[in-house]
GUZANU-553534 format. One record per residue (C-alpha): y, z, x; residue number from 1. Coordinates in steps of 0.02 Angstrom, whole numbers, plus 50000, padded with zeros to 5 digits. Example, Ala and Ser with C-alpha at 12.3 -4.5 7.8 and 13.67 -1.06 7.14 Angstrom:
REM GUZANU-553534
- 49775,50390,50615,1 $
- 49947,50357,50684,2 $
***
This chain:
REM GUZANU-553534
- 50601,50959,50278,1 $
- 50526,50935,50450,2 $
- 50339,50902,50442,3 $
- 50217,51031,50510,4 $
- 50075,50969,50619,5 $
- 49914,51069,50605,6 $
- 49744,51037,50681,7 $
- 49695,50862,50624,8 $
- 49820,50859,50481,9 $
- 50004,50838,50443,10 $
- 50096,50933,50306,11 $
- 50263,50873,50239,12 $
- 50373,50944,50100,13 $
- 50526,50867,50020,14 $
- 50617,50858,49854,15 $
- 50565,50707,49751,16 $
- 50734,50621,49740,17 $
- 50790,50492,49613,18 $
- 50857,50365,49739,19 $
- 50690,50288,49793,20 $
- 50641,50252,49612,21 $
- 50814,50179,49580,22 $
- 50801,50073,49738,23 $
- 50628,50001,49703,24 $
- 50673,49965,49522,25 $
- 50824,49868,49584,26 $
- 50718,49773,49711,27 $
- 50595,49725,49573,28 $
- 50738,49686,49455,29 $
- 50676,49802,49317,30 $
- 50739,49956,49224,31 $
- 50650,50121,49260,32 $
- 50715,50297,49218,33 $
- 50757,50395,49375,34 $
- 50854,50548,49316,35 $
- 50812,50731,49346,36 $
- 50646,50778,49266,37 $
- 50582,50601,49237,38 $
- 50411,50548,49298,39 $
- 50389,50436,49450,40 $
- 50293,50280,49393,41 $
- 50111,50266,49447,42 $
- 50086,50217,49630,43 $
- 50272,50235,49667,44 $
- 50227,50393,49764,45 $
- 50216,50273,49913,46 $
- 50406,50290,49924,47 $
- 50396,50478,49960,48 $
- 50342,50605,50090,49 $
- 50337,50471,50224,50 $
- 50304,50504,50407,51 $
- 50463,50459,50502,52 $
- 50414,50430,50682,53 $
- 50541,50417,50821,54 $
- 50578,50241,50880,55 $
- 50500,50283,51048,56 $
- 50337,50321,50958,57 $
- 50318,50143,50892,58 $
- 50204,50017,50975,59 $
- 50251,49834,51008,60 $
- 50187,49787,50834,61 $
- 50298,49917,50750,62 $
- 50159,50039,50704,63 $
- 50164,50220,50764,64 $
- 50060,50257,50919,65 $
- 50044,50441,50872,66 $
- 50008,50536,50712,67 $
- 49879,50505,50576,68 $
- 49803,50384,50603,69 $
- 49837,50343,50786,70 $
- 49768,50176,50850,71 $
- 49600,50192,50939,72 $
- 49660,50091,51089,73 $
- 49804,49986,51157,74 $
- 49836,49818,51078,75 $
- 49721,49843,50929,76 $
- 49782,49750,50773,77 $
- 49802,49861,50620,78 $
- 49754,49800,50445,79 $
- 49770,49893,50281,80 $
- 49605,49859,50192,81 $
- 49624,49954,50028,82 $
- 49607,50125,49953,83 $
- 49586,50236,49802,84 $
- 49720,50334,49708,85 $
- 49668,50471,49586,86 $
- 49810,50529,49473,87 $
- 49795,50705,49403,88 $
- 49976,50728,49350,89 $
- 50148,50648,49352,90 $
- 50258,50667,49505,91 $
- 50425,50730,49439,92 $
- 50600,50686,49501,93 $
- 50703,50835,49559,94 $
- 50559,50950,49607,95 $
- 50490,50984,49783,96 $
- 50320,50913,49826,97 $
- 50204,50934,49975,98 $
- 50089,50804,50052,99 $
- 49941,50847,50164,100 $
- 49875,50704,50272,101 $
- 49706,50711,50358,102 $
- 49569,50598,50424,103 $
- 49426,50584,50301,104 $
- 49315,50483,50419,105 $
- 49309,50352,50556,106 $
- 49172,50228,50601,107 $
- 49156,50107,50748,108 $
- 49077,49936,50718,109 $
- 49066,49765,50799,110 $
- 49120,49612,50700,111 $
- 49146,49426,50725,112 $
- 49310,49457,50815,113 $
- 49248,49602,50922,114 $
- 49259,49792,50905,115 $
- 49317,49862,50738,116 $
- 49371,50038,50694,117 $
- 49368,50087,50510,118 $
- 49472,50242,50475,119 $
- 49496,50326,50305,120 $
- 49653,50431,50287,121 $
- 49665,50559,50147,122 $
- 49832,50601,50064,123 $
- 49847,50746,49941,124 $
- 50012,50776,49852,125 $
- 50049,50943,49769,126 $
- 50193,50987,49652,127 $
- 50217,51156,49567,128 $
- 50061,51214,49661,129 $
- 49955,51084,49570,130 $
- 49864,50935,49646,131 $
- 49952,50784,49572,132 $
- 49885,50639,49675,133 $
- 49735,50619,49790,134 $
- 49729,50458,49888,135 $
- 49616,50382,50020,136 $
- 49679,50234,50123,137 $
- 49559,50123,50221,138 $
- 49632,50062,50386,139 $
- 49546,49934,50500,140 $
- 49588,49910,50684,141 $
- 49537,49741,50756,142 $
- 49526,49683,50936,143 $
- 49683,49616,51021,144 $
- 49713,49429,51019,145 $
- 49780,49285,50917,146 $
- 49623,49235,50825,147 $
- 49661,49169,50652,148 $
- 49597,49258,50499,149 $
- 49465,49177,50388,150 $
- 49525,49075,50240,151 $
- 49493,49150,50068,152 $
- 49350,49075,49966,153 $
- 49387,48962,49819,154 $
- 49419,49077,49670,155 $
- 49356,49061,49493,156 $
- 49482,49026,49356,157 $
- 49582,49182,49310,158 $
- 49522,49276,49157,159 $
- 49621,49260,48996,160 $
- 49754,49390,48964,161 $
- 49933,49438,49007,162 $
- 50004,49376,49172,163 $
- 50138,49462,49277,164 $
- 50234,49352,49400,165 $
- 50328,49424,49549,166 $
- 50440,49328,49669,167 $
- 50416,49394,49846,168 $
- 50545,49317,49962,169 $
- 50611,49378,50130,170 $
- 50736,49493,50044,171 $
- 50603,49585,49946,172 $
- 50491,49601,50099,173 $
- 50637,49675,50195,174 $
- 50681,49798,50057,175 $
- 50500,49852,50029,176 $
- 50476,49881,50216,177 $
- 50634,49988,50217,178 $
- 50584,50088,50062,179 $
- 50411,50127,50132,180 $
- 50475,50152,50311,181 $
- 50357,50017,50372,182 $
- 50407,49936,50537,183 $
- 50254,49824,50555,184 $
- 50325,49661,50621,185 $
- 50209,49547,50521,186 $
- 50324,49575,50371,187 $
- 50486,49516,50452,188 $
- 50455,49434,50622,189 $
- 50390,49254,50614,190 $
- 50344,49248,50798,191 $
- 50247,49410,50788,192 $
- 50150,49342,50638,193 $
- 50086,49202,50748,194 $
- 50041,49330,50880,195 $
- 49927,49417,50753,196 $
- 49851,49257,50686,197 $
- 49953,49237,50525,198 $
- 50036,49074,50473,199 $
- 50191,49158,50402,200 $
- 50267,49322,50348,201 $
- 50137,49436,50268,202 $
- 50170,49506,50095,203 $
- 50132,49693,50100,204 $
- 49960,49745,50039,205 $
- 50034,49901,49957,206 $
- 50158,49789,49864,207 $
- 50012,49689,49792,208 $
- 49923,49850,49745,209 $
- 50080,49922,49667,210 $
- 50109,49766,49564,211 $
- 49930,49773,49498,212 $
- 49967,49950,49440,213 $
- 50135,49892,49372,214 $
- 50050,49760,49266,215 $
- 49943,49895,49189,216 $
- 50092,50011,49163,217 $
- 50198,49876,49082,218 $
- 50055,49832,48965,219 $
- 50038,50014,48910,220 $
- 49885,50057,49013,221 $
- 49904,50231,49091,222 $
- 49838,50286,49260,223 $
- 49840,50473,49220,224 $
- 49664,50544,49235,225 $
- 49606,50382,49317,226 $
- 49560,50322,49490,227 $
- 49645,50160,49540,228 $
- 49538,50076,49674,229 $
- 49601,49923,49763,230 $
- 49540,49806,49899,231 $
- 49643,49680,49997,232 $
- 49531,49527,49995,233 $
- 49636,49406,50099,234 $
- 49813,49406,50171,235 $
- 49950,49333,50063,236 $
- 50070,49244,50180,237 $
- 50237,49155,50165,238 $
- 50370,49196,50035,239 $
- 50311,49142,49862,240 $
- 50293,49192,49681,241 $
- 50124,49273,49656,242 $
- 50035,49321,49495,243 $
- 49942,49474,49435,244 $
- 49806,49436,49309,245 $
- 49673,49541,49220,246 $
- 49510,49572,49310,247 $
- 49346,49502,49245,248 $
- 49323,49652,49128,249 $
- 49500,49652,49059,250 $
- 49663,49728,49119,251 $
- 49615,49902,49058,252 $
- 49476,49899,49190,253 $
- 49561,49809,49333,254 $
- 49673,49670,49396,255 $
- 49687,49535,49528,256 $
- 49837,49480,49632,257 $
- 49833,49293,49658,258 $
- 49940,49187,49774,259 $
- 50039,49036,49719,260 $
- 49887,48934,49775,261 $
- 49778,49043,49661,262 $
- 49686,49130,49803,263 $
- 49627,49305,49758,264 $
- 49718,49416,49882,265 $
- 49693,49589,49805,266 $
- 49572,49662,49680,267 $
- 49585,49826,49585,268 $
- 49477,49926,49466,269 $
- 49521,50072,49353,270 $
- 49395,50209,49316,271 $
- 49389,50389,49256,272 $
- 49426,50521,49389,273 $
***
């Protein structure tokens, strides 16, 4: 269904189809039920109710120049910093759902690299007239330029516990971009990566977050009635096999996504709603 734009918010409704779940399961090389009436796995809602901007509405970097959020100025570099996902119910395949997108807040600051805009975008997904998922995404806009990003600090040894390994090569990055309708060139254009200060293709922050949630799901830890908070600590660049390990307080309370060089690139915590 065509989205409806209201004052400072966007509303979109569509049937939760089985194909996105089938497609991501194939990309991750796992088996997940995707028939009518089955539940969409936790965090896989990122495959649905996407804003589909016209090609003419994309900036040189591949991000939309209109919509929510719109960049605060020309040439600003967009970074996905993290977010919080509260799960109140299971999103069900075969049933219509509605997402309402709005701006929860925006703050201007000045950092080492120049002006910074921190914008929090709120997503609320309803199904059968019930709030199923409430999410806040933290977006940072940096000044234009090619300045390199700071190197991650040396990490402590990973805590003991189960480890989930995920190979992320160019094929997976391409498929994940397609499934999430993400045209940001840092995920597929080597030359553009250098333009934004990265030393190689950037592995999607939402993919790291999703895999931290996947590690919990595969170990029998549910996200229903919980808030999954995540922070992208440092960019993970270049195709590689990364690892998801338990957080300092155990996997039932959080996880870390670590690069092949053992840098901590994403951190998550799990708490009661």
